[in-house]
N, C-alpha and C positions, 0 to 999 in steps of 0.2 A: 310504353314500357321498359321496351330491350333496354332502349341510349340510355333510361333513368339508372338503370341498373348497372351498365354498364360506367357510365358517369362519377356516381356514390361510390363503384369501384375502383376506380383511377384515381378517387380523394386520397381512400380508404390506405390503396399501397404509397401514394406518394407520402402521407402523416407514419408509415412506417419506414421509410425510408429515411424519414425526417428527426428529431430532435428538438421540440420543445425548449430554446433556453430562456433562461434567468444569470444575466451578469448584475455581477454584485462586486461595488469598488467602491473605495471613499471618497480618490480621486479622481476629479471631472473627467482629466485629458484619459489618463487610463482607464476608463468604459468606454470613450469616444476611441479609443488607439482598437479596443476588443472589438467594436461592434463592426471595424473598417474590418478585426483579421475574419471573425465569423461570416463579413460577407462573403467573404473570398472561398467559405465552407458551402456548399450547397448543402450537407449532410444536416445545419443548423436550422434553427427559425425561432428568432430572438422574440420571443413574448413580453421583454420589458428585463430594466433595467433598476436598481437601489441602489443609495449612495450611502447605508447604513446597515448596520443588521438587523436592529430592531424594519426595517422599511423591510428588509428582504423576507424575513419571515413571515409575515402580515404577505407578501405578495408569493413566497410561497400554499402559504394556505386556501390564496382568492385563486391560483393561477396553475398550482398544481402540473408544473415543467418536466419536463421527461429529465432537466440538467440543466444545473446551477454552478458557471465558472463564479468561484468565488477566492474573493481577496482576503488573504493571512490576516492582516494586523486592521487591525478597525478603530474607533473610538467608542467604549462601551460595550460593545458587542461584538466581540470578538471573530473571527471565522471557524476559529475551533467551537466556540459553541451555536452559534450557527448551526454546525453542521450534527455536533452531540442531539440537539433543539428536534434539527429533524428527525436524527435513530431515533429519537425519544419518541416521538409523537407519530409517526409512519414504521415501525417494527418490521412492517410485512417488504420482505426486502426486492420483493415482485414491484410495489407498490414507489418503492418509496424513490426519488428524482438522484439521480447520481451527481455524485459533490469530484469536480475536478478543483482541485485548489489551484489558484495566482498568485503568486504571489513573489515579492526578490530577496525571501531569507529560505535560506537549505534545513535551515536549524529547526525543524519543526513537524520534517517528517515523516517520526515514529507516531507521536502526539493524531496527524493527520488519517496515517492506513490503521491507528487501530481506529478510527475510525467510521472505517471501511471506505474511505476515498478512494474513488477509479485511477486518480494519479495528483501528482505533484508537480506542476508546470514552475519555474520560474521568468522570471520577469528579466529583459524585454522578452517578453512572447513571439516564437518563429511562429509563421502558417504550420506549418511540416509541422511540426512537435506540438503544437495542438491536433493535428489530425491524425494523430497518434494516440493524442487524448483522446478521443473522439473517436476512433475503436473500437478502444475499451470500453469505453460507456456503450458504447453496442453489444458488444460482448458482453458485459456486465447487465444490457437488460435482456439479453437470449436467456442468459445463464440463471438469473434472477427466478424469471419464467419459467424454466426447468425444475430449480428448487422447490418453487412452491406449490408443484404438484407432486413432489420426495418428499416421502419420511423421515430421512436421513438429517441427526444433526447436525449441524454445525463444527465445524472445530476448535475446541478451547485456544488451541496452537497455532503460533505463526505461521505461515506457510510462505509470504515474500520478506523478502527486506527492499525497500528502494535507499538507493546510495548518491549520493552525491558525482557528479563525472560535466568536467567543466560546465556547459551552462545548462545541463537538463539533471534527471535524477533514473537510473539505473536501477533497472526489475532485479533482482536477481532468485532467482527461486530458491527456499532452502533446503530442497533436496542435493542440490550444484554446492552446495556450500559441506569444503572437508575437516573445517578447524578453525576455531576462532581461536584469536587472543588480543589478552589485555593490553592497552597503551591508555595509562591513565584513565581519563575519561571518553574515550573512545572500545571498541573492539577493533582487530579487524578482520577483515572474512578472508576466508583462501576460497579462492576458485581454480581447482586446476593450476595453471601455471601463475596465476595473475590471485591481486588481493585485493581488499576495498576497503578504504575505514567507516567507521560509522558512529555519530555521535550517540551511543549509551553507553554503559557502566556494563561489567559481565554479567554482574550477579542480575540486574534487572532482567537482560538477558534471558538468561539460564531460567527466570522463571516464566517463561514466555516462551521456551522452545521444548518441545516433545521428547519426554527422556528415552519412549521408545525409541527416536533417534536420533539421541547425543549424551554425552554422558559431562559430568565437569571431572577431569583426571586430576587437575590442579588449580589453584587462586584466579592462575593467568589464562590458561588454557581448558578450553570446550574439545571437543574431538565428535566426530560425528559416527557415531558405535563402526560401522558399516565399512571407517575405512582405519581404521584398529581391525591388526593380524593378526597377535598377539603379545604377549605378559613377558617379561623378563625378569628373574633377578638377578639386581645389581650384584648383591650380598650386602649383610649389615642391617638388613631390612627395609634395604632402598627395592623398590621397580620402577620399570619403564615400558611404556605403553608401543611394541612397535608397531608401525603406520605402514600404508602402502606407498609411500611416496613420502622420502625425506629420511632427514635423523628421528630418531628415538626420540619419546616427551617420558621425561620423566615423570613418575604420579607423585601425589602431593603426598603424604601420611593424612592429613583428615580426610583425602576422598579416595586412598587405598581400599578401604574397606568396599564401597559402592562397587568402586572397580573391578576389584579379586568375585563378586556375586554374578557379575555380569558375565566370567567369565567360569561361574557353579564353585566361584571356591569360599 
């Protein structure tokens, strides 16, 4: 009896250390390459592959994998549609398979993370880069289990950015961003002494930022509230926001009322 129990516990422990994984890509060579990479990662256990989005949805329902390595661009049912369908059919984060997008394009990151993707890995995929994504998947699974026992509702505001950097995407916590500047169809995120470009308009980004933490001071500038050290009247109705580092930022006339309200004026 004890030997059987020990064997069962060993199997359960092994399963807890691995993620049952479904590979989805419409290019057979890409599937083959991903299988080779996954074979080098002990934490992954491949349970199947799918060559299109519709097949992926059927296999996800049948196999209930822990992780889906999902190509973004596929005919008819693309990766975003698959991820959206997963979120709709499995609303409980603790039960939902983690999704890691694997793609040659870096222009879908905003949409991907709006769908609670764990990570966004650019092709050609390197083993160490995929391993970091797997770590995030394990963290998501642990966090999802904890969240399932909590009554706290998830925040409606964005909590992190993923920005292209060389052959990967960097995660930047919202709390680390002190200033956001518009640059045509992009925004520049300022983090300490560095900055990063993100493909998104400042207007659409403003809608997703917590207004308790960020404030629009100009048509081309959003500041973290804690980054503002004071307001200065320049004369003739012109005001500037003094910031912790750098030159003061001029406040646009259309935003002056809300900025003054922040200071109780």
